[in-house]
N, C-alpha and C positions, 0 to 999 in steps of 0.2 A: 353635469359634464366633467367637473373637476374631480368627482369621485372616481370616474372611470380612469382618468389619467393617473391618479394616485395609485389605484389598484394595479394598473399595468406596470408602473415603475417598481412597485413592491415585488411583483412576480419576477421581473427581470433581475432584481437584486438577488432573489433567492436562488436563481439558476446559475449564478456565477460561482466558480470554485473559490475556496478560501485561500489556497496557495497554488503556485504554479506547478506545472507538471515536472519540470526539471528539479525544482526544490523538493517536491514530494519524493522523487526518485532518490535524491541524495539522502533524505531522511530515512527512507525505507531501507536503503543499502546499509546505512550505519546501524540501524536497529537490527536488521537481519544478521549482520556480521557480529554484533554484540551477542545476539541470541545464540548464534553458532558457537562462539567461543565459550559462552556460559554452559551450554549443553555438553559440549565436548569436554570441558573441564570437569563437570560434575560426573560424567561417565568415567573419565580417566582416573579421577580421584577415588571413585567408589570401587571400580573393578580393576584398574590398572591396565586395561586393554586400550592401547593407543589407536589401533585400527578401528575398533568399534566406536570410540569417542569421536574420531575424526569423521567417520561415516555418519553418525547420528547428528553431529554438529552441522555437517553439510546439508543433511536432509531438512533439518529444522530451519536453517538459514535460507535455503533455496525455496522452502514452502512459503515464506513470507514474501519473497520477491515474486513468486508465481501467483500468489493471490493478488498482489498489486497490479501486475500486468493483466491478469484475468479480469479484474474489475474495470480497468481502463478499456479493455476490449469490449466488455459487456456494455459499458456506458456509451462507447462510441457507436456501437451497433443499435442501441435503443434510442439514442438521441439524434439520429441523423437529420430528421426533418424538423426538429424543434428549435434549431438555431436561428430560424428566420424571424 
């Protein structure tokens, strides 16, 4: 009987997130902003085109945030009944 209780607590531990949702959002925003700046800087430095650099920097930065929210949506849809 004790083995079943140990196994259940182990499974519950594995299903918990490592960091909170708000802290994850802050980290993702910082990383995406840094990536946007880096990509924009690289394009502006290489080609001298500010418009293209800002556009591609925004696209790369927004893609990181889009993946974060997409994965949150996916997990919320797939784990609806597993929280019990």
